[in-house]
N, C-alpha and C positions, 0 to 999 in steps of 0.2 A: 597573546591568547589565541589568535587565529592560527598562528604557526604551530602551536602545541596541538591544536585540534587537527590540523592537517597531518602532522607527524603521527598522532594517535590513529587517525583514520587510515593512513598509509600502512602502519603496522598491522592494523586489523585486517585490511585487505590482503596484505602479504601472507599473514598467517591463515586467513580463511581460504585463500586460493592456492595454497602450497600443494605440491605433488601428493603428499600424504592425504590431504583432504579429499582429492579426487579418487583416491584408491578405496575409500570407504563407500559402501553402498548407501544410497539415499542421503547424500550429504546435504541436499536441500532441506531435509527435515530438520536440520540444525537451525535453520532460519525461519521457516514457516511450516507449520503442520498442515499437511494436505487434507486432514480429516476435519470434521466439524468442530468448531471452537465453542467456547462458552460466551463469546461476544454476541451482543444483540445484532439484529439486522437493521440496516439503515432504512429510513422511510424512502419512498419512491423519489427518484431524481426530479420529478415534476412537483413534488410537495413543497410548500413554502418553507418548511423547517429542514429541508434536505441538507443544507450546508452544515448546520450544527450536528445533525444526526450522523452524517457520513464522517465528519471529523471525529466524533466520539467513537464510532465503530473502528475507524482506521487506527486510532490511537490504542484502542483495546487490543486489536490484532497485533500491533507493534509490541506492546508490553507482554502480551501472551507469548510472543515468539522468544522472549527471554531478555529483551533489551530493557535497560533502566527507563523508567517513566520520563526522565529528563531528556532522553534521546528520542522520545516519541511525541514531543509536543509540536514540532514543526511539520506541517503536511508536506512541504517541499522536500524536507529531509527524508520523510517516510517514502515518498515517491521515488526519490533518487536511490534510496537503498533497495527498493523493490526492483528498479531497473538494473542495479548492480548485481543483484542476486539472480534475477530471471532473464535479463537481457532485453526484455520488452514488456510492455503492458499486456499485450496479447498472451504471452507465455505465462505471466503471473496470473492472469484471469483464468487461463485454462488449468493451471495447477491447483488453485484453491477450490474447495468443495462446499463452501458455505452459501454460495449463491450461484445463480446461472451465469454462464460466461457473458452473455450480452448485458445482463444487469450490472456486472462488474465493470464492463467496458463503458457503459452509459454513466455509471456513477463517477468513475475517474474522469471521463471526458467532461461531464457537467461540472464537476468540482474544479477542474483545472482550466477549462476553456469556456464554459457556458454554452449558450446556443440551444440546441434541441437534442433530446434523446433519440434513440433509434426508432421510436414510435411517432416522432414528430412533435412531442410535447415540449414546451419551454422548460428549460432547466430551472428549478426553484421557482416556478411560475413567472420569473422575470426574464429569463434567458441570459442573465449575467453569471459570470463565473463566481465562485466563492472566494472570499477574502479572509 
């Protein structure tokens, strides 16, 4: 099962990043729309319901980008895909237009790492990363 998934992922990456793909203008728009989406905004990273809210919003953006819902259930997979497409969290947050850059950075950092947001507030009121 894992081998089939790796082969499928390898084929997807090979097709995605072929020379023909880079010759098309705006190839990133095939993965993520830079314009405003129909997905809701997550609550503040310091809100007690942040983890559930951010997870729902990230999954919404993932499916809105055209991927099947089954590929958008795991947050680590969503994050890895984001890094594969954009190269870094910073570039992904700069590309999207649904929220401010720093809010995007705070949200991903709080979700993955916990701690405090850029304003010094505890992530999810506990400082713990989301699980």
